[in-house]
C-alpha positions as CSV (number, residue, x, y, z in Angstrom):
1,M,98.2,28.4,60.0
2,K,101.5,30.3,59.9
3,P,104.9,28.8,58.8
4,N,107.0,27.6,61.9
5,P,110.5,26.6,61.3
6,A,111.3,22.8,61.8
7,Y,115.1,23.6,62.2
8,P,116.0,27.1,64.0
9,E,119.6,26.2,63.2
10,E,118.9,27.3,59.5
11,I,118.1,30.6,60.7
12,R,120.8,33.1,61.0
13,G,121.0,35.3,64.3
14,T,121.4,38.3,62.0
15,D,118.2,37.5,60.5
16,V,116.3,37.2,63.8
17,S,117.9,40.6,64.8
18,Y,116.6,42.1,61.4
19,A,113.0,40.8,62.0
20,R,112.9,43.0,65.3
21,I,114.4,46.0,63.2
22,C,113.0,46.1,59.8
23,Q,111.2,43.8,57.6
24,R,112.7,45.1,54.3
25,R,116.1,44.5,55.6
26,L,115.1,41.2,56.7
27,W,113.8,40.4,53.2
28,I,117.0,41.5,51.6
29,S,118.9,39.4,53.7
30,L,116.8,36.2,52.9
31,H,116.6,36.8,49.4
32,S,119.9,38.4,48.0
33,D,123.4,38.9,48.5
34,V,123.7,42.6,48.7
35,I,127.4,44.0,49.1
36,T,127.5,46.3,52.2
37,D,131.3,46.4,52.4
38,G,131.5,50.2,52.2
39,T,129.8,51.7,55.0
40,E,130.8,53.2,58.3
41,H,128.8,50.8,60.0
42,V,130.6,47.7,58.5
43,Y,134.0,49.2,59.3
44,E,132.9,49.9,63.0
45,G,131.9,46.0,63.2
46,K,135.2,44.8,62.0
47,F,136.7,47.2,64.5
48,L,134.9,45.7,67.6
49,S,135.4,42.0,66.3
50,E,139.0,42.6,66.4
51,R,138.7,44.4,69.7
52,K,136.9,41.3,71.2
53,R,139.4,39.0,69.8
54,K,142.0,40.8,71.5
55,A,140.4,40.4,74.6
56,G,140.6,36.7,74.2
57,F,137.0,36.0,72.8
58,S,136.8,33.8,69.7
59,E,133.7,32.9,67.5
60,V,131.8,29.8,67.4
61,T,129.9,28.3,64.4
62,L,126.5,26.7,65.0
63,G,124.5,25.7,62.2
64,R,124.3,29.2,60.0
65,N,124.9,31.0,63.0
66,R,128.4,32.8,64.2
67,L,128.3,33.4,67.9
68,D,130.6,36.1,69.3
69,S,131.9,33.5,72.0
70,V,130.5,30.7,74.2
71,S,131.9,29.7,77.6
72,I,131.2,26.3,78.9
73,S,131.8,25.3,82.5
74,E,130.4,21.9,84.4
75,N,127.1,23.0,84.9
76,E,126.4,26.0,82.6
77,T,127.0,27.6,79.4
78,C,127.0,31.3,78.5
79,V,126.7,32.7,75.0
80,H,128.6,36.1,74.7
81,E,127.3,38.7,72.3
82,F,129.0,42.0,71.8
83,K,127.2,45.2,70.5
84,K,128.3,48.6,69.9
85,G,125.5,50.6,71.6
86,R,124.8,51.8,75.0
87,H,121.5,50.4,75.4
88,L,120.3,46.7,75.2
89,L,117.7,46.5,72.5
90,E,114.9,44.3,71.8
91,C,116.8,43.0,68.4
92,D,120.0,42.3,70.5
93,R,117.9,40.2,73.4
94,I,115.9,38.4,70.8
95,Q,119.2,37.4,68.8
96,V,120.8,36.1,71.8
97,A,117.7,34.3,72.7
98,H,118.0,32.4,69.6
99,Y,121.4,31.4,70.3
100,I,120.3,30.0,73.5
101,N,117.6,28.1,71.8
102,L,120.3,26.6,69.5
103,L,122.6,25.5,72.2
104,Q,119.7,24.1,74.2
105,R,118.7,22.1,71.1
106,A,122.1,20.8,70.9
107,G,122.0,19.5,74.3
108,F,123.6,22.1,76.4
109,H,121.9,22.7,79.8
110,N,121.6,26.0,82.1
111,V,122.2,28.0,79.1
112,Y,122.0,32.0,79.2
113,G,123.4,34.8,77.5
114,I,125.3,38.1,78.4
115,V,125.1,41.0,76.0
116,H,128.4,43.1,76.4
117,L,127.5,46.8,75.6
118,L,130.8,48.0,74.1
119,G,129.4,51.7,74.1
120,S,129.5,51.4,78.0
121,R,130.8,49.0,80.5
122,D,127.4,47.5,81.1
123,V,126.3,44.1,80.5
124,A,123.1,42.4,80.3
125,K,122.1,38.8,81.0
126,I,119.5,37.1,78.9
127,F,117.5,34.0,80.0
128,L,114.9,32.0,77.5
129,D,112.0,32.6,80.0
130,P,108.6,32.1,78.6
131,E,107.7,35.7,77.4
132,T,111.1,35.6,75.4
133,W,110.2,32.3,74.2
134,V,106.7,33.6,72.8
135,T,108.6,36.3,71.1
136,L,111.2,34.1,69.6
137,Q,108.5,31.9,68.2
138,E,106.8,34.7,66.7
139,T,110.2,35.9,65.1
140,Y,110.7,32.6,63.5
141,R,107.1,32.8,62.1
142,L,107.8,36.2,60.5
143,I,110.9,35.0,59.0
144,E,109.4,32.1,57.2
145,E,106.6,34.1,56.3
146,M,109.1,36.7,54.7
147,K,110.5,34.1,52.8
148,L,107.4,34.0,50.9
149,K,106.6,37.6,50.4
150,K,107.6,40.0,47.9
151,I,110.1,42.7,49.2
152,P,108.3,45.2,51.5
153,A,108.2,49.1,51.0
154,L,110.5,51.4,52.1
155,V,109.7,52.4,56.1
156,R,112.2,54.7,57.7
157,N,112.8,53.9,61.3
158,K,115.6,55.2,63.8
159,F,118.0,52.5,62.4
160,C,118.0,53.3,58.8
161,F,120.5,56.2,59.1
162,S,122.4,55.0,62.5
163,G,123.3,51.6,61.8
164,C,122.0,50.0,58.7
165,S,124.6,48.9,56.3
166,L,121.9,48.9,53.4
167,V,121.0,52.7,54.0
168,E,122.5,53.8,50.5
169,F,120.6,50.6,48.9
170,C,117.2,51.8,50.4
171,W,117.5,55.5,50.2
172,G,120.4,56.4,47.6
173,D,123.2,58.6,48.2
174,I,122.5,60.8,51.0
């Protein structure tokens, strides 16, 4: 039987995202404190964070998670996540699904998410439908398994050189 987390609040949204991108990045995130302050991707993230704050959004902490913003009305709750890309990625979708799950577990109802794609004017609505729920549970199991494994071998993917803050750690000075 594969491990399944009893408390998803202990799993960070970034780790949920990493699980859908790169198992090595996930393992490093779970097992060490690698400093990633010097990459252009980190600087871009800080710039975008400042931009959304100026637009009136503020972070919300839930367990070990920092959600970009949450709006709560009388009959619904919406998670807002800001991503720098032009396209909704599977890793973004499942990260928002994780946040929806956390809010539902905390007692909120009618929860959905909106991913704001800052490279375009597009937004994507995310719901925790049955298919997404299955993917989220598989992701949780992968994260729990990765806690017990040795560091995975290097596998080059499209994110290595276009968004990973650990590119120098994995691939050396390029």
